[in-house]
C-alpha positions as CSV (number, residue, x, y, z in Angstrom):
1,M,-26.1,40.3,-4.1
2,P,-22.9,38.3,-4.0
3,R,-19.6,40.1,-4.6
4,E,-17.7,39.2,-7.7
5,R,-14.5,37.4,-6.8
6,I,-11.3,38.8,-8.2
7,P,-8.8,36.1,-9.0
8,L,-5.7,36.0,-6.8
9,T,-2.2,36.0,-8.1
10,P,0.1,33.1,-7.3
11,T,1.8,35.3,-4.7
12,Q,-1.5,36.3,-3.0
13,R,-2.6,32.6,-2.9
14,S,0.6,31.6,-1.3
15,L,0.3,34.3,1.3
16,R,-3.3,33.3,2.0
17,A,-2.2,29.8,2.5
18,R,0.7,30.8,4.8
19,I,-1.7,32.9,6.9
20,A,-4.1,29.9,7.2
21,A,-1.3,27.6,8.3
22,K,0.0,30.1,10.9
23,K,-3.5,30.5,12.3
24,R,-4.0,26.7,12.4
25,W,-0.8,26.0,14.2
26,S,-1.3,28.8,16.6
27,Q,-4.4,27.0,17.9
28,S,-3.1,23.4,18.1
29,D,0.0,21.3,18.5
30,P,1.7,20.7,15.2
31,V,3.1,17.3,16.4
32,E,-0.4,16.0,17.0
33,G,-1.7,17.7,13.9
34,T,0.8,15.9,11.6
35,A,1.0,12.6,13.5
36,A,-1.4,10.7,11.1
37,A,0.5,11.9,8.0
38,R,3.8,10.9,9.5
39,A,2.5,7.5,10.4
40,A,1.1,6.9,6.9
41,G,4.0,8.3,4.9
42,P,7.0,6.8,3.0
43,G,9.2,6.7,6.1
44,Q,7.1,3.9,7.5
45,M,7.4,0.3,6.4
46,A,3.6,-0.1,6.5
47,Y,3.3,2.4,3.7
48,W,5.6,0.3,1.4
49,L,3.9,-2.9,2.4
50,R,0.6,-1.5,1.2
51,R,2.2,-0.2,-2.0
52,V,3.9,-3.4,-3.1
53,D,1.0,-5.8,-2.1
54,P,-2.2,-3.9,-1.5
55,D,-4.3,-7.1,-1.3
56,E,-1.8,-8.9,0.9
57,S,-1.6,-11.9,-1.5
58,L,2.1,-12.4,-1.2
59,P,3.9,-14.5,1.5
60,A,5.0,-12.3,4.4
61,Q,8.8,-12.7,3.6
62,E,8.3,-11.7,0.0
63,R,6.1,-8.7,0.9
64,Q,8.8,-7.6,3.3
65,R,11.6,-8.0,0.8
66,R,9.7,-6.1,-1.9
67,A,8.7,-3.3,0.5
68,E,12.3,-2.8,1.7
69,S,13.5,-2.7,-2.0
70,A,10.8,-0.2,-2.9
71,K,11.6,2.0,0.1
72,A,15.3,1.9,-0.7
73,A,14.6,2.8,-4.4
74,H,12.4,5.7,-3.4
75,F,15.1,7.2,-1.1
76,L,17.8,6.7,-3.7
77,V,15.7,8.6,-6.2
78,L,15.4,11.4,-3.7
79,A,19.2,11.3,-3.1
80,L,19.9,11.5,-6.9
81,K,17.5,14.4,-7.3
82,S,19.1,16.2,-4.4
83,A,22.6,15.6,-5.8
84,K,21.5,17.0,-9.2
85,A,20.0,20.1,-7.5
86,R,23.2,20.7,-5.5
87,G,25.3,20.3,-8.6
88,A,23.1,22.8,-10.6
89,R,23.3,25.4,-7.8
90,S,27.0,24.9,-7.6
91,Q,27.3,25.5,-11.3
92,E,25.2,28.6,-11.1
93,R,27.4,30.0,-8.3
94,R,30.6,29.3,-10.3
95,G,29.1,30.7,-13.5
96,S,27.1,33.8,-13.2
97,G,27.4,34.1,-9.4
98,S,31.2,34.5,-9.2
99,A,31.2,37.3,-11.9
100,A,28.7,39.3,-9.8
101,L,30.9,38.9,-6.7
102,G,33.9,40.3,-8.4
103,T,37.3,38.8,-7.6
104,R,36.5,37.9,-4.0
105,H,36.4,34.2,-4.7
106,S,39.1,34.1,-7.3
107,R,42.5,32.6,-6.4
108,E,44.3,35.1,-8.6
109,R,45.3,38.3,-6.8
């Protein structure tokens, strides 16, 4: 008779996944294990060449130009998101965070 599965909370699922990852990397080299993903990812020009012209119908120079543009746009989007996140964290620290710290960060003494 199979046991009834009790659903895991998000925290429990996260812990289970972390345990599995630690076990996996304890038994193999992480550099080798992630090589295929790194080779196929957005850091590689081949990734962008496939994205902009999957059927390779464009001339080589045009494919290259478009791939470089798409890659640059992608990383600019990431930079913008990062800047927004840093700004939001900075606002949080200045707003509610400084009140919790008292006058330690205040210039008035």
